N, C-alpha and C positions, 0 to 999 in steps of 0.2 A: 504494500500500500504506500503510495507516494503522497506525503503530506509535509507541510512546513515550507518556509521560505528560506533559501540559502543564498548568501552573497558569494558569487564566484567571479573569477576573472577570465576574460577572453584573451588567449595568448596571441602572439603576433602571427601565428599560422591559422588562427580562426578556430581554435579548440577550446572547449570548456571541460573542466574536471567535474565529473559527477561526484557529489559528496560521498564519502566512504560508507556512510550508513545505508546507502542504496545499492552499492556495487555488488555485494554477494547475491542479493535477490535478483538483480538484473542479469547477472552472470548465470546463476542456476536456472532461472525460469526462461530466459531469452537468449542465452549464450552471448550476452553483451550486445545484442542487436537491437537497435532502436530506429525509429523513423521520425523524421522531423518535417513539419509542413507549416504553412501559415495559419494564423487564426483569421477567420472571416470577419470578425467583428471588433477585434482589438489589435493594437500595434505590437503584437508579440508573436512568438512561434509556439507551436505545440510539439512536444517531444514525447513520443509514445514508445513504450517497450513493444517489441515486434508482435507479441501475442495480442496485445491490446489494439495495435494498428490493424491487424488482420480482421478483428471484429468490425472496425470502421470500414475497411475495404468491402466486406460482405454487405454492409448496409449501403454503401455507395453503389455497389453493383446492381442493387435493386432499383436505383433511380433511372428515370427515362433519359434517353439521349435525344428525344424529340422535344421534351418540355424545356424551354429556354432557361428557366430558373434552376431546374434540377441539373441540367447540363452545365450551367455556370458553376454550381457548387462542386460538381465532379471535376471540372476543368481546374478550378482553383486548388482544391485539396490534393487531387492526384497529380496535377501538373507540377505542383511545388514539392511533392513528397520526395524526400531524400533519405536514403538508407545511411545509417551511421553505425559504425562498429566501435564499441568501447575498446580502447587499447589496454595494454597491461598496466598502465598508470591510471586507468579509469577516465581517460579523456575521450571526448567525441568531437569530431570535426563538423562544424556547422558550415554548410555550403555558402559561398559568397552571396548568391542571390537571396538566400534566406536572411543572412546577416544584414544585407542592405534593406530588405523589406521591414525588418524590426528595428532598424537604426541601431544595431548593436555596436557598442564601443567596448572599452576595456572592462567597465563595471557592469556586471550582469546579475540579475536575480533569477534564480531557478526556483519555481514555485510549484510544489506538489499539489495535484488536483485529483487524488485517488488513483486514477488509471493513467495519468499522463503528467508531464511537467509543462508549465508555461515558462517560456524563456523571454525575459524582458530586459530591455535597457534599464539600468537602475533608476535613472531620472524619470523615465516614462512610467515605471512601476510605482514610484512614489507619488507621481501626479495622479495615477489611476486610483491608488488607495485613498488619497485625499478626496478625490471626486466621489468615490464610493461611500466614504464616511459622511460627506455632506449630503449626498443623495438619500442615505438612510435616515439622517436626521430630519430632512425635509419631508420624507414619505412615511414617517412613523405610523400614521393611521391607515395607510393604504397597503394592505398585505394580501397576498394571494391566499387561497384556501389552504394550501399546503404549509405556508409560513405561519398562519394563525395557530396551527396545531404543533408547530415545531418548537421544541424547547431545548435549551442548552443546560 
């Protein structure tokens, strides 16, 4: 299970080091294979363990190639999908086009989202968190049915 936010650095070759606490699980369950693609709604990347990405691919395969909206989603997610192999030091290479899409520089946030990581430029991540907190404050009385029954 991928959870928590970790500050990591992007090296001069475009690699990020996966935090140690995730490496064994990723190696055992996915042989260190991951897939990175763009997020359709946020200026970040999505980094999936291979097994989790294969679930997404099966869902994408059911979408129509004739419906323009469904075709666009397939084109964006699959067209940007890049396989990443974790090396012996726990690093993965992020493709240049993906780094450019998310405006990644040296300071990166790797954010666990249960079945995947979000990969953010640290400044964009902080701006998003600030915006999310403000949105929650402003929308306190407007909750979805699922959130009304959700307790921490």
